[in-house]
TIRO-2110 file (N, C-alpha, C; in Angstrom, 1 decimal):
// TIRO-2110
-11.1, -8.0, 20.1, N, 1, A
-9.9, -7.3, 20.4, CA, 1, A
-10.1, -5.9, 21.0, C, 1, A
-11.2, -5.3, 20.6, N, 2, A
-11.5, -3.9, 21.0, CA, 2, A
-11.7, -3.8, 22.5, C, 2, A
-12.2, -4.9, 23.1, N, 3, A
-12.5, -4.8, 24.5, CA, 3, A
-11.3, -5.3, 25.4, C, 3, A
-10.2, -5.7, 24.8, N, 4, A
-9.1, -6.3, 25.5, CA, 4, A
-7.9, -5.4, 25.3, C, 4, A
-6.9, -5.6, 26.2, N, 5, A
-5.6, -5.0, 26.1, CA, 5, A
-5.7, -3.5, 25.8, C, 5, A
-6.6, -2.8, 26.6, N, 6, A
-6.8, -1.4, 26.4, CA, 6, A
-5.6, -0.6, 26.6, C, 6, A
-4.8, -1.0, 27.7, N, 7, A
-3.6, -0.2, 28.0, CA, 7, A
-2.6, -0.2, 26.8, C, 7, A
-2.4, -1.4, 26.2, N, 8, A
-1.5, -1.5, 25.1, CA, 8, A
-2.0, -0.8, 23.9, C, 8, A
-3.3, -0.8, 23.7, N, 9, A
-3.9, -0.1, 22.5, CA, 9, A
-3.7, 1.4, 22.7, C, 9, A
-3.9, 1.9, 23.9, N, 10, A
-3.7, 3.3, 24.2, CA, 10, A
-2.3, 3.7, 24.0, C, 10, A
-1.3, 2.9, 24.5, N, 11, A
0.1, 3.1, 24.3, CA, 11, A
0.4, 3.2, 22.8, C, 11, A
-0.1, 2.2, 22.0, N, 12, A
0.2, 2.2, 20.6, CA, 12, A
-0.4, 3.5, 19.9, C, 12, A
-1.6, 3.8, 20.4, N, 13, A
-2.3, 4.9, 19.7, CA, 13, A
-1.6, 6.2, 20.0, C, 13, A
-1.4, 6.6, 21.2, N, 14, A
-0.8, 7.9, 21.5, CA, 14, A
0.7, 7.9, 21.2, C, 14, A
1.4, 6.7, 21.4, N, 15, A
2.8, 6.6, 21.1, CA, 15, A
3.0, 6.7, 19.6, C, 15, A
2.1, 6.1, 18.8, N, 16, A
2.1, 6.3, 17.4, CA, 16, A
2.0, 7.7, 16.9, C, 16, A
1.0, 8.5, 17.6, N, 17, A
0.9, 9.9, 17.3, CA, 17, A
2.2, 10.6, 17.5, C, 17, A
2.8, 10.4, 18.7, N, 18, A
4.0, 11.1, 19.0, CA, 18, A
5.2, 10.8, 18.0, C, 18, A
5.3, 9.5, 17.6, N, 19, A
6.3, 9.2, 16.7, CA, 19, A
6.1, 9.9, 15.3, C, 19, A
4.8, 9.9, 14.9, N, 20, A
4.4, 10.6, 13.7, CA, 20, A
4.8, 12.1, 13.7, C, 20, A
4.6, 12.7, 14.9, N, 21, A
4.9, 14.1, 14.9, CA, 21, A
6.4, 14.4, 15.0, C, 21, A
7.1, 13.4, 15.5, N, 22, A
8.6, 13.6, 15.3, CA, 22, A
9.0, 13.6, 13.9, C, 22, A
8.4, 12.8, 13.1, N, 23, A
8.6, 12.8, 11.6, CA, 23, A
8.2, 14.1, 11.0, C, 23, A
7.0, 14.6, 11.4, N, 24, A
6.5, 15.9, 10.9, CA, 24, A
7.5, 17.0, 11.2, C, 24, A
8.0, 17.0, 12.5, N, 25, A
8.9, 18.1, 12.9, CA, 25, A
10.2, 18.0, 12.1, C, 25, A
10.7, 16.8, 11.9, N, 26, A
12.0, 16.7, 11.1, CA, 26, A
11.8, 17.1, 9.7, C, 26, A
10.6, 16.9, 9.1, N, 27, A
10.4, 17.3, 7.7, CA, 27, A
10.3, 18.9, 7.7, C, 27, A
9.7, 19.5, 8.7, N, 28, A
9.7, 20.9, 8.8, CA, 28, A
11.1, 21.5, 8.9, C, 28, A
11.9, 20.8, 9.8, N, 29, A
13.3, 21.3, 10.0, CA, 29, A
14.1, 21.2, 8.7, C, 29, A
13.8, 20.2, 7.9, N, 30, A
14.6, 20.1, 6.7, CA, 30, A
14.3, 21.2, 5.7, C, 30, A
13.2, 21.8, 5.8, N, 31, A
12.8, 23.0, 5.0, CA, 31, A
12.7, 22.6, 3.5, C, 31, A
12.3, 21.3, 3.2, N, 32, A
12.2, 20.8, 1.9, CA, 32, A
10.8, 20.4, 1.5, C, 32, A
9.9, 20.7, 2.4, N, 33, A
8.5, 20.4, 2.2, CA, 33, A
8.0, 19.3, 3.1, C, 33, A
6.8, 19.3, 3.5, N, 34, A
6.2, 18.3, 4.4, CA, 34, A
5.3, 17.3, 3.6, C, 34, A
4.9, 16.3, 4.3, N, 35, A
4.0, 15.3, 3.7, CA, 35, A
2.6, 15.9, 3.3, C, 35, A
1.9, 15.3, 2.4, N, 36, A
0.7, 15.9, 1.9, CA, 36, A
-0.3, 16.2, 3.0, C, 36, A
-0.5, 15.3, 4.0, N, 37, A
-1.5, 15.5, 5.0, CA, 37, A
-1.1, 16.6, 6.0, C, 37, A
0.2, 16.9, 6.1, N, 38, A
0.6, 18.0, 6.9, CA, 38, A
0.8, 19.3, 6.2, C, 38, A
0.6, 19.3, 4.9, N, 39, A
0.8, 20.5, 4.1, CA, 39, A
-0.1, 21.7, 4.4, C, 39, A
-1.4, 21.4, 4.7, N, 40, A
-2.3, 22.5, 5.0, CA, 40, A
-1.9, 23.2, 6.3, C, 40, A
-1.7, 22.4, 7.4, N, 41, A
-1.3, 23.1, 8.6, CA, 41, A
0.0, 23.9, 8.5, C, 41, A
0.9, 23.3, 7.8, N, 42, A
2.2, 24.0, 7.6, CA, 42, A
2.1, 25.2, 6.7, C, 42, A
1.2, 25.1, 5.8, N, 43, A
0.9, 26.3, 4.9, CA, 43, A
0.3, 27.4, 5.8, C, 43, A
-0.6, 27.1, 6.7, N, 44, A
-1.2, 28.1, 7.6, CA, 44, A
-0.1, 28.7, 8.4, C, 44, A
0.9, 27.9, 8.8, N, 45, A
2.1, 28.5, 9.6, CA, 45, A
2.9, 29.4, 8.7, C, 45, A
3.2, 29.0, 7.5, N, 46, A
4.0, 29.8, 6.6, CA, 46, A
3.4, 31.1, 6.1, C, 46, A
2.1, 31.0, 5.9, N, 47, A
1.4, 32.2, 5.3, CA, 47, A
0.9, 33.1, 6.4, C, 47, A
0.2, 32.6, 7.4, N, 48, A
-0.4, 33.5, 8.4, CA, 48, A
0.3, 33.5, 9.7, C, 48, A
1.4, 32.7, 9.9, N, 49, A
2.2, 32.7, 11.1, CA, 49, A
1.5, 32.0, 12.3, C, 49, A
0.5, 31.2, 12.0, N, 50, A
-0.1, 30.4, 13.1, CA, 50, A
0.8, 29.3, 13.5, C, 50, A
1.0, 29.1, 14.8, N, 51, A
1.9, 28.0, 15.3, CA, 51, A
1.3, 26.7, 14.7, C, 51, A
2.2, 25.8, 14.3, N, 52, A
1.8, 24.6, 13.6, CA, 52, A
0.9, 23.7, 14.4, C, 52, A
1.1, 23.6, 15.7, N, 53, A
0.3, 22.8, 16.5, CA, 53, A
-1.1, 23.3, 16.6, C, 53, A
-1.3, 24.7, 16.7, N, 54, A
-2.6, 25.3, 16.7, CA, 54, A
-3.2, 25.2, 15.3, C, 54, A
-2.4, 25.3, 14.2, N, 55, A
-2.9, 25.2, 12.9, CA, 55, A
-3.4, 23.7, 12.7, C, 55, A
-2.8, 22.8, 13.3, N, 56, A
-3.2, 21.4, 13.1, CA, 56, A
-4.5, 21.2, 13.8, C, 56, A
-4.8, 21.8, 14.9, N, 57, A
-6.1, 21.6, 15.6, CA, 57, A
-7.2, 22.3, 14.8, C, 57, A
-6.9, 23.5, 14.2, N, 58, A
-7.9, 24.2, 13.4, CA, 58, A
-8.2, 23.3, 12.2, C, 58, A
-7.2, 22.7, 11.6, N, 59, A
-7.4, 21.9, 10.4, CA, 59, A
-8.3, 20.7, 10.8, C, 59, A
-8.0, 20.1, 11.9, N, 60, A
-8.8, 18.9, 12.3, CA, 60, A
-10.3, 19.3, 12.5, C, 60, A
-10.5, 20.5, 13.1, N, 61, A
-11.9, 21.0, 13.3, CA, 61, A
-12.6, 21.2, 12.0, C, 61, A
-11.9, 21.8, 11.0, N, 62, A
-12.4, 22.0, 9.7, CA, 62, A
-12.8, 20.7, 9.0, C, 62, A
-12.0, 19.6, 9.2, N, 63, A
-12.2, 18.3, 8.6, CA, 63, A
-13.4, 17.6, 9.3, C, 63, A
-13.6, 17.8, 10.6, N, 64, A
-14.7, 17.3, 11.2, CA, 64, A
-16.0, 18.0, 10.8, C, 64, A
-16.0, 19.3, 10.6, N, 65, A
-17.1, 20.0, 10.1, CA, 65, A
-17.4, 19.5, 8.6, C, 65, A
-16.4, 19.3, 7.9, N, 66, A
-16.6, 18.7, 6.5, CA, 66, A
-17.3, 17.4, 6.5, C, 66, A
-16.9, 16.5, 7.5, N, 67, A
-17.6, 15.2, 7.6, CA, 67, A
-19.0, 15.4, 8.0, C, 67, A
-19.3, 16.4, 8.9, N, 68, A
-20.7, 16.6, 9.3, CA, 68, A
-21.5, 17.1, 8.0, C, 68, A
-21.0, 17.9, 7.2, N, 69, A
-21.7, 18.4, 6.0, CA, 69, A
-21.9, 17.3, 5.0, C, 69, A
-20.9, 16.5, 4.9, N, 70, A
-21.0, 15.4, 3.9, CA, 70, A
-22.0, 14.3, 4.4, C, 70, A
-21.9, 13.9, 5.6, N, 71, A
-22.6, 12.8, 6.1, CA, 71, A
-24.0, 13.1, 6.6, C, 71, A
-24.2, 14.4, 7.0, N, 72, A
-25.5, 14.9, 7.6, CA, 72, A
-26.0, 13.9, 8.6, C, 72, A
-27.2, 13.4, 8.4, N, 73, A
-27.8, 12.5, 9.4, CA, 73, A
-27.0, 11.2, 9.7, C, 73, A
-26.2, 10.9, 8.7, N, 74, A
-25.4, 9.7, 8.9, CA, 74, A
-24.1, 9.9, 9.7, C, 74, A
-23.8, 11.2, 10.0, N, 75, A
-22.7, 11.5, 10.9, CA, 75, A
-22.9, 11.0, 12.3, C, 75, A
-21.9, 10.2, 12.8, N, 76, A
-22.0, 9.7, 14.1, CA, 76, A
-21.3, 10.6, 15.1, C, 76, A
-22.1, 10.8, 16.2, N, 77, A
-21.6, 11.8, 17.2, CA, 77, A
-20.2, 11.4, 17.8, C, 77, A
-19.9, 10.1, 17.8, N, 78, A
-18.6, 9.7, 18.4, CA, 78, A
-17.5, 10.3, 17.6, C, 78, A
-17.7, 10.6, 16.3, N, 79, A
-16.7, 11.2, 15.5, CA, 79, A
-16.3, 12.6, 15.9, C, 79, A
-17.1, 13.2, 16.8, N, 80, A
-16.7, 14.5, 17.4, CA, 80, A
-15.4, 14.3, 18.2, C, 80, A
-15.2, 13.1, 18.7, N, 81, A
-14.0, 12.8, 19.5, CA, 81, A
-12.7, 13.1, 18.6, C, 81, A
-12.8, 13.2, 17.3, N, 82, A
-11.7, 13.5, 16.5, CA, 82, A
-11.1, 14.9, 16.8, C, 82, A
-12.0, 15.8, 17.4, N, 83, A
-11.5, 17.1, 17.8, CA, 83, A
-10.5, 17.1, 19.0, C, 83, A
-10.9, 16.4, 20.1, N, 84, A
-9.9, 16.3, 21.2, CA, 84, A
-8.7, 15.5, 20.8, C, 84, A
-8.9, 14.5, 19.9, N, 85, A
-7.7, 13.7, 19.4, CA, 85, A
-6.8, 14.7, 18.6, C, 85, A
-7.4, 15.5, 17.8, N, 86, A
-6.6, 16.5, 17.1, CA, 86, A
-5.9, 17.5, 18.0, C, 86, A
-6.5, 17.8, 19.1, N, 87, A
-5.8, 18.7, 20.1, CA, 87, A
-4.6, 18.0, 20.7, C, 87, A
-4.7, 16.7, 20.9, N, 88, A
-3.5, 16.0, 21.4, CA, 88, A
-2.4, 15.9, 20.3, C, 88, A
-2.9, 15.6, 19.1, N, 89, A
-1.9, 15.6, 18.0, CA, 89, A
-1.3, 16.9, 17.8, C, 89, A
-2.0, 18.0, 17.9, N, 90, A
-1.5, 19.4, 17.8, CA, 90, A
-0.5, 19.7, 18.9, C, 90, A
-0.8, 19.2, 20.1, N, 91, A
0.2, 19.4, 21.2, CA, 91, A
1.5, 18.7, 21.0, C, 91, A
1.3, 17.4, 20.5, N, 92, A
2.5, 16.7, 20.2, CA, 92, A
3.3, 17.4, 19.1, C, 92, A
2.6, 17.9, 18.1, N, 93, A
3.3, 18.6, 17.0, CA, 93, A
4.1, 19.8, 17.5, C, 93, A
3.5, 20.6, 18.4, N, 94, A
4.1, 21.8, 19.0, CA, 94, A
5.4, 21.3, 19.8, C, 94, A
5.2, 20.3, 20.6, N, 95, A
6.4, 19.8, 21.4, CA, 95, A
7.5, 19.3, 20.5, C, 95, A
7.2, 18.5, 19.5, N, 96, A
8.3, 18.0, 18.6, CA, 96, A
8.9, 19.1, 17.7, C, 96, A
8.1, 20.1, 17.3, N, 97, A
8.7, 21.2, 16.5, CA, 97, A
9.6, 22.0, 17.4, C, 97, A
9.3, 22.2, 18.7, N, 98, A
10.1, 22.9, 19.6, CA, 98, A
11.5, 22.1, 19.8, C, 98, A
11.4, 20.8, 20.0, N, 99, A
12.6, 20.0, 20.1, CA, 99, A
13.4, 20.0, 18.9, C, 99, A
12.8, 19.9, 17.7, N, 100, A
13.5, 19.9, 16.4, CA, 100, A
14.2, 21.2, 16.2, C, 100, A
13.6, 22.3, 16.7, N, 101, A
14.2, 23.7, 16.5, CA, 101, A
15.5, 23.8, 17.2, C, 101, A
15.8, 22.9, 18.2, N, 102, A
17.1, 22.9, 18.9, CA, 102, A
18.2, 22.3, 18.1, C, 102, A
17.8, 21.5, 17.0, N, 103, A
18.8, 20.9, 16.2, CA, 103, A
19.5, 22.0, 15.3, C, 103, A
20.8, 21.8, 15.1, N, 104, A
21.5, 22.8, 14.2, CA, 104, A
20.9, 22.8, 12.8, C, 104, A
20.8, 24.0, 12.3, N, 105, A
20.3, 24.2, 10.9, CA, 105, A
21.5, 24.0, 9.9, C, 105, A
21.2, 23.6, 8.7, N, 106, A
22.2, 23.4, 7.7, CA, 106, A
21.7, 23.7, 6.3, C, 106, A
22.6, 24.2, 5.5, N, 107, A
22.2, 24.4, 4.1, CA, 107, A
22.7, 23.2, 3.2, C, 107, A
23.3, 22.2, 3.8, N, 108, A
23.8, 21.0, 3.1, CA, 108, A
22.6, 20.2, 2.6, C, 108, A
22.5, 20.1, 1.3, N, 109, A
21.3, 19.4, 0.7, CA, 109, A
21.3, 18.0, 1.1, C, 109, A
22.4, 17.3, 1.1, N, 110, A
22.5, 15.9, 1.4, CA, 110, A
21.9, 15.6, 2.8, C, 110, A
22.3, 16.5, 3.8, N, 111, A
21.8, 16.3, 5.2, CA, 111, A
20.3, 16.6, 5.2, C, 111, A
19.9, 17.6, 4.5, N, 112, A
18.5, 17.9, 4.5, CA, 112, A
17.6, 16.8, 3.9, C, 112, A
18.1, 16.2, 2.8, N, 113, A
17.4, 15.1, 2.2, CA, 113, A
17.4, 13.9, 3.1, C, 113, A
18.5, 13.6, 3.8, N, 114, A
18.6, 12.5, 4.8, CA, 114, A
17.6, 12.8, 5.9, C, 114, A
17.5, 14.0, 6.3, N, 115, A
16.5, 14.4, 7.3, CA, 115, A
15.1, 14.1, 6.8, C, 115, A
14.8, 14.4, 5.6, N, 116, A
13.5, 14.1, 5.0, CA, 116, A
13.2, 12.6, 5.0, C, 116, A
14.2, 11.8, 4.6, N, 117, A
14.0, 10.3, 4.6, CA, 117, A
13.8, 9.8, 6.0, C, 117, A
14.6, 10.3, 7.0, N, 118, A
14.3, 9.8, 8.4, CA, 118, A
12.9, 10.2, 8.8, C, 118, A
12.5, 11.4, 8.4, N, 119, A
11.1, 11.8, 8.8, CA, 119, A
10.1, 10.8, 8.3, C, 119, A
10.3, 10.3, 7.0, N, 120, A
9.3, 9.4, 6.5, CA, 120, A
9.3, 8.1, 7.3, C, 120, A
10.4, 7.7, 7.8, N, 121, A
10.5, 6.5, 8.6, CA, 121, A
9.7, 6.6, 9.9, C, 121, A
9.9, 7.8, 10.5, N, 122, A
9.2, 8.0, 11.7, CA, 122, A
7.7, 8.1, 11.5, C, 122, A
7.2, 8.7, 10.4, N, 123, A
5.8, 8.7, 10.1, CA, 123, A
5.3, 7.3, 9.8, C, 123, A
6.0, 6.5, 9.1, N, 124, A
5.6, 5.2, 8.8, CA, 124, A
5.5, 4.3, 10.1, C, 124, A
6.5, 4.5, 11.0, N, 125, A
6.4, 3.8, 12.3, CA, 125, A
5.2, 4.2, 13.1, C, 125, A
5.0, 5.5, 13.1, N, 126, A
3.8, 6.0, 13.9, CA, 126, A
2.5, 5.5, 13.4, C, 126, A
2.4, 5.4, 12.0, N, 127, A
1.2, 4.8, 11.4, CA, 127, A
1.1, 3.3, 11.8, C, 127, A
2.2, 2.7, 11.8, N, 128, A
2.3, 1.2, 12.1, CA, 128, A
1.7, 0.9, 13.4, C, 128, A
1.9, 1.8, 14.4, N, 129, A
1.3, 1.6, 15.7, CA, 129, A
-0.1, 2.2, 15.9, C, 129, A
-0.3, 3.4, 15.3, N, 130, A
-1.5, 4.1, 15.6, CA, 130, A
-2.8, 3.4, 15.0, C, 130, A
-2.7, 3.0, 13.7, N, 131, A
-3.8, 2.5, 13.0, CA, 131, A
-4.4, 1.2, 13.6, C, 131, A
-3.6, 0.2, 13.9, N, 132, A
-4.1, -1.1, 14.5, CA, 132, A
-4.7, -0.9, 15.9, C, 132, A
-4.3, 0.2, 16.6, N, 133, A
-4.9, 0.3, 17.9, CA, 133, A
-6.4, 0.5, 17.8, C, 133, A
-6.9, 1.0, 16.7, N, 134, A
-8.4, 1.0, 16.4, CA, 134, A
-9.2, 1.7, 17.4, C, 134, A
-8.8, 2.9, 17.7, N, 135, A
-9.5, 3.7, 18.7, CA, 135, A
-10.3, 4.8, 18.1, C, 135, A
-9.7, 5.8, 17.5, N, 136, A
-10.4, 6.8, 16.8, CA, 136, A
-9.5, 7.4, 15.7, C, 136, A
-9.9, 7.4, 14.5, N, 137, A
-9.1, 7.9, 13.4, CA, 137, A
-8.8, 9.4, 13.6, C, 137, A
-7.7, 9.9, 13.1, N, 138, A
-7.5, 11.3, 12.9, CA, 138, A
-8.5, 11.9, 12.0, C, 138, A
-8.7, 13.2, 12.0, N, 139, A
-9.8, 13.8, 11.2, CA, 139, A
-9.5, 13.6, 9.7, C, 139, A
-8.3, 13.6, 9.3, N, 140, A
-7.9, 13.4, 7.9, CA, 140, A
-8.4, 12.1, 7.4, C, 140, A
-8.1, 11.1, 8.2, N, 141, A
-8.6, 9.7, 7.8, CA, 141, A
-10.1, 9.6, 7.9, C, 141, A
-10.7, 10.3, 8.9, N, 142, A
-12.1, 10.3, 9.0, CA, 142, A
-12.8, 10.9, 7.8, C, 142, A
-12.2, 12.0, 7.3, N, 143, A
-12.8, 12.7, 6.1, CA, 143, A
-12.7, 11.8, 4.9, C, 143, A
-11.6, 11.1, 4.8, N, 144, A
-11.4, 10.2, 3.7, CA, 144, A
-12.4, 9.0, 3.7, C, 144, A
-12.6, 8.5, 5.0, N, 145, A
-13.6, 7.4, 5.1, CA, 145, A
-15.0, 7.9, 4.8, C, 145, A
-15.3, 9.1, 5.1, N, 146, A
-16.6, 9.7, 4.8, CA, 146, A
-16.8, 9.8, 3.3, C, 146, A
-15.8, 10.3, 2.6, N, 147, A
-15.9, 10.5, 1.2, CA, 147, A
-15.9, 9.1, 0.5, C, 147, A
-15.2, 8.1, 1.0, N, 148, A
-15.2, 6.8, 0.5, CA, 148, A
-16.6, 6.2, 0.6, C, 148, A
-17.2, 6.4, 1.8, N, 149, A
-18.6, 5.9, 2.0, CA, 149, A
-19.6, 6.5, 1.1, C, 149, A
-19.5, 7.8, 0.9, N, 150, A
-20.5, 8.5, 0.1, CA, 150, A
-20.3, 8.2, -1.4, C, 150, A
-19.1, 8.1, -1.9, N, 151, A
-18.9, 7.9, -3.3, CA, 151, A
-18.8, 6.4, -3.7, C, 151, A
-18.6, 5.6, -2.7, N, 152, A
-18.4, 4.1, -3.1, CA, 152, A
-17.0, 3.8, -3.6, C, 152, A
-16.1, 4.8, -3.6, N, 153, A
-14.8, 4.6, -4.1, CA, 153, A
-13.9, 3.9, -3.1, C, 153, A
-13.0, 3.1, -3.5, N, 154, A
-12.1, 2.4, -2.5, CA, 154, A
-11.3, 3.4, -1.7, C, 154, A
-11.0, 3.1, -0.4, N, 155, A
-10.3, 4.1, 0.4, CA, 155, A
-9.0, 4.5, -0.2, C, 155, A
-8.1, 3.5, -0.7, N, 156, A
-6.8, 4.0, -1.2, CA, 156, A
-7.0, 5.0, -2.4, C, 156, A
-8.0, 4.8, -3.2, N, 157, A
-8.3, 5.8, -4.3, CA, 157, A
-8.6, 7.1, -3.7, C, 157, A
-9.5, 7.2, -2.7, N, 158, A
-9.9, 8.4, -2.1, CA, 158, A
-8.6, 9.1, -1.4, C, 158, A
-7.8, 8.3, -0.8, N, 159, A
-6.6, 8.8, -0.1, CA, 159, A
-5.7, 9.5, -1.1, C, 159, A
-5.5, 8.9, -2.3, N, 160, A
-4.6, 9.5, -3.3, CA, 160, A
-5.2, 10.8, -3.7, C, 160, A
-6.5, 10.9, -4.0, N, 161, A
-7.2, 12.1, -4.5, CA, 161, A
-7.1, 13.1, -3.3, C, 161, A
-7.3, 12.7, -2.1, N, 162, A
-7.3, 13.6, -1.0, CA, 162, A
-5.9, 14.2, -0.8, C, 162, A
-4.9, 13.4, -0.9, N, 163, A
-3.5, 13.9, -0.7, CA, 163, A
-3.1, 14.9, -1.8, C, 163, A
-3.5, 14.5, -3.1, N, 164, A
-3.2, 15.4, -4.2, CA, 164, A
-3.9, 16.7, -4.0, C, 164, A
-5.2, 16.7, -3.5, N, 165, A
-5.9, 17.9, -3.3, CA, 165, A
-5.3, 18.8, -2.2, C, 165, A
-4.8, 18.2, -1.2, N, 166, A
-4.1, 18.9, -0.1, CA, 166, A
-2.9, 19.6, -0.7, C, 166, A
-2.1, 18.9, -1.5, N, 167, A
-0.9, 19.5, -2.0, CA, 167, A
-1.2, 20.6, -3.0, C, 167, A
-2.3, 20.5, -3.8, N, 168, A
-2.7, 21.5, -4.8, CA, 168, A
-3.1, 22.8, -4.0, C, 168, A
-3.9, 22.6, -3.0, N, 169, A
-4.4, 23.7, -2.2, CA, 169, A
-3.2, 24.4, -1.5, C, 169, A
-2.3, 23.6, -0.9, N, 170, A
-1.2, 24.2, -0.2, CA, 170, A
-0.3, 25.0, -1.2, C, 170, A
0.0, 24.3, -2.3, N, 171, A
0.9, 25.0, -3.3, CA, 171, A
0.3, 26.2, -3.9, C, 171, A
-1.0, 26.2, -4.2, N, 172, A
-1.7, 27.4, -4.7, CA, 172, A
-1.7, 28.5, -3.7, C, 172, A
-1.9, 28.2, -2.4, N, 173, A
-2.0, 29.2, -1.4, CA, 173, A
-0.6, 29.8, -1.2, C, 173, A
0.5, 29.0, -1.2, N, 174, A
1.8, 29.5, -1.0, CA, 174, A
2.3, 30.4, -2.2, C, 174, A
1.9, 29.9, -3.4, N, 175, A
2.3, 30.7, -4.6, CA, 175, A
1.6, 32.1, -4.6, C, 175, A
0.3, 32.1, -4.1, N, 176, A
-0.4, 33.4, -4.1, CA, 176, A
0.1, 34.3, -3.1, C, 176, A
0.3, 33.8, -1.8, N, 177, A
0.6, 34.7, -0.7, CA, 177, A
2.1, 34.8, -0.5, C, 177, A
2.9, 33.8, -0.8, N, 178, A
4.3, 33.8, -0.6, CA, 178, A
5.2, 33.9, -1.8, C, 178, A
4.5, 33.7, -3.0, N, 179, A
5.2, 33.7, -4.2, CA, 179, A
6.4, 32.7, -4.2, C, 179, A
6.1, 31.6, -3.5, N, 180, A
7.1, 30.5, -3.5, CA, 180, A
6.4, 29.2, -3.1, C, 180, A
7.2, 28.1, -3.0, N, 181, A
6.6, 26.8, -2.8, CA, 181, A
6.1, 26.6, -1.4, C, 181, A
6.7, 27.3, -0.4, N, 182, A
6.3, 27.2, 1.0, CA, 182, A
6.3, 25.8, 1.6, C, 182, A
5.2, 25.2, 1.9, N, 183, A
5.1, 23.9, 2.5, CA, 183, A
5.3, 22.8, 1.6, C, 183, A
5.4, 23.0, 0.3, N, 184, A
5.5, 21.9, -0.7, CA, 184, A
6.9, 22.0, -1.3, C, 184, A
7.4, 20.8, -1.4, N, 185, A
8.8, 20.7, -2.0, CA, 185, A
9.1, 19.2, -2.3, C, 185, A
10.4, 19.0, -2.5, N, 186, A
10.8, 17.6, -2.8, CA, 186, A
10.5, 16.7, -1.6, C, 186, A
10.5, 17.3, -0.4, N, 187, A
10.2, 16.4, 0.7, CA, 187, A
8.8, 15.9, 0.7, C, 187, A
7.9, 16.7, 0.1, N, 188, A
6.5, 16.2, -0.1, CA, 188, A
6.4, 15.0, -1.0, C, 188, A
7.2, 15.1, -2.1, N, 189, A
7.3, 14.0, -3.0, CA, 189, A
7.9, 12.7, -2.4, C, 189, A
9.0, 13.0, -1.6, N, 190, A
9.6, 11.9, -0.9, CA, 190, A
8.7, 11.2, 0.0, C, 190, A
7.9, 12.0, 0.8, N, 191, A
6.9, 11.4, 1.7, CA, 191, A
5.9, 10.6, 1.0, C, 191, A
5.3, 11.2, -0.1, N, 192, A
4.3, 10.5, -0.8, CA, 192, A
4.7, 9.2, -1.4, C, 192, A
6.0, 9.1, -1.8, N, 193, A
6.5, 7.9, -2.4, CA, 193, A
6.9, 6.9, -1.4, C, 193, A
7.5, 7.3, -0.3, N, 194, A
8.2, 6.4, 0.6, CA, 194, A
7.4, 5.9, 1.8, C, 194, A
6.5, 6.7, 2.3, N, 195, A
5.8, 6.3, 3.6, CA, 195, A
5.1, 5.0, 3.4, C, 195, A
4.3, 4.8, 2.3, N, 196, A
3.6, 3.6, 2.1, CA, 196, A
4.5, 2.4, 1.9, C, 196, A
5.6, 2.5, 1.2, N, 197, A
6.6, 1.5, 1.0, CA, 197, A
7.2, 1.1, 2.3, C, 197, A
7.6, 2.1, 3.1, N, 198, A
8.2, 1.8, 4.4, CA, 198, A
7.3, 1.1, 5.4, C, 198, A
6.0, 1.6, 5.3, N, 199, A
5.0, 1.0, 6.2, CA, 199, A
4.8, -0.5, 5.9, C, 199, A
4.8, -0.8, 4.6, N, 200, A
4.7, -2.3, 4.2, CA, 200, A
5.9, -3.1, 4.7, C, 200, A
7.0, -2.5, 4.6, N, 201, A
8.3, -3.2, 5.0, CA, 201, A
8.3, -3.4, 6.5, C, 201, A
7.9, -2.4, 7.3, N, 202, A
7.9, -2.5, 8.7, CA, 202, A
6.8, -3.5, 9.2, C, 202, A
5.7, -3.4, 8.5, N, 203, A
4.6, -4.4, 8.9, CA, 203, A
5.0, -5.8, 8.6, C, 203, A
5.6, -6.0, 7.4, N, 204, A
6.1, -7.4, 7.1, CA, 204, A
7.1, -7.9, 8.1, C, 204, A
7.9, -7.0, 8.6, N, 205, A
9.0, -7.5, 9.6, CA, 205, A
8.5, -7.6, 11.0, C, 205, A
7.6, -6.6, 11.4, N, 206, A
7.3, -6.5, 12.8, CA, 206, A
5.8, -6.7, 13.1, C, 206, A
5.0, -6.8, 12.1, N, 207, A
3.5, -6.8, 12.2, CA, 207, A
3.0, -8.0, 13.1, C, 207, A
3.6, -9.1, 13.0, N, 208, A
3.2, -10.3, 13.8, CA, 208, A
3.4, -10.0, 15.3, C, 208, A
4.6, -9.4, 15.6, N, 209, A
4.9, -9.1, 17.0, CA, 209, A
3.9, -8.1, 17.5, C, 209, A
3.6, -7.0, 16.8, N, 210, A
2.7, -6.0, 17.2, CA, 210, A
1.3, -6.5, 17.4, C, 210, A
0.8, -7.4, 16.5, N, 211, A
-0.5, -7.9, 16.6, CA, 211, A
-0.7, -8.9, 17.7, C, 211, A
0.4, -9.6, 18.0, N, 212, A
0.4, -10.5, 19.1, CA, 212, A
0.2, -9.8, 20.5, C, 212, A
0.9, -8.6, 20.6, N, 213, A
0.7, -7.8, 21.8, CA, 213, A
-0.7, -7.2, 21.9, C, 213, A
-1.3, -7.0, 20.7, N, 214, A
-2.6, -6.4, 20.7, CA, 214, A
-3.7, -7.5, 20.9, C, 214, A
-3.2, -8.8, 20.8, N, 215, A
-4.2, -9.9, 21.0, CA, 215, A
-5.1, -10.1, 19.9, C, 215, A
-4.6, -9.8, 18.7, N, 216, A
-5.4, -10.1, 17.5, CA, 216, A
-4.5, -10.9, 16.5, C, 216, A
-5.2, -11.6, 15.6, N, 217, A
-4.5, -12.4, 14.6, CA, 217, A
-3.8, -11.5, 13.6, C, 217, A
-2.6, -11.8, 13.4, N, 218, A
-1.8, -11.0, 12.4, CA, 218, A
-2.3, -11.2, 11.0, C, 218, A
-2.3, -10.2, 10.2, N, 219, A
-2.8, -10.2, 8.8, CA, 219, A
-1.7, -10.5, 7.8, C, 219, A
-0.5, -10.7, 8.3, N, 220, A
0.7, -11.0, 7.5, CA, 220, A
0.5, -12.4, 6.9, C, 220, A
END
């Protein structure tokens, strides 16, 4: 599968990225907290005023360095491609945040919660397309894979621990510097609870169609 349908795989890959960043931008717009994996870049935005797309790139670079420190000689040079991939993801984040900023703001909690939910759907759809393209993981996933390899722990277990760590770091940083929740809120909990469920539902309904276009056997 890797050597075939490259055009479709690239479309899924970068299209998935863009859809994911739409979800991130909507969660930022809701001002109720972002997903765990986005919490560190958004914390950098809230605390130090770094534009979120730039903060995303910095975060990806830090995660690649972390992989190098963890894996040492086992680190594969191809994983350095996670940095330019992070730059693309950061550019998409900037674009989508700019577009989302044009939406009217509201203090209506119901509308903001609805925005949070829609954001999780976009993130789930983005993951649905990005992961099966099987090109290069984002640095967050790359770091989780490295930790999983070193510890022998299952990837889902590492992901839970990684997400919890990101939220704790973000929350602690915001409490210290902003004396408030900052990037963490009910939207963070909503994302943590719903994205996985929504991804399973979307995969169950559309996974066969997606995999057929990719030219691989569906796992459904």
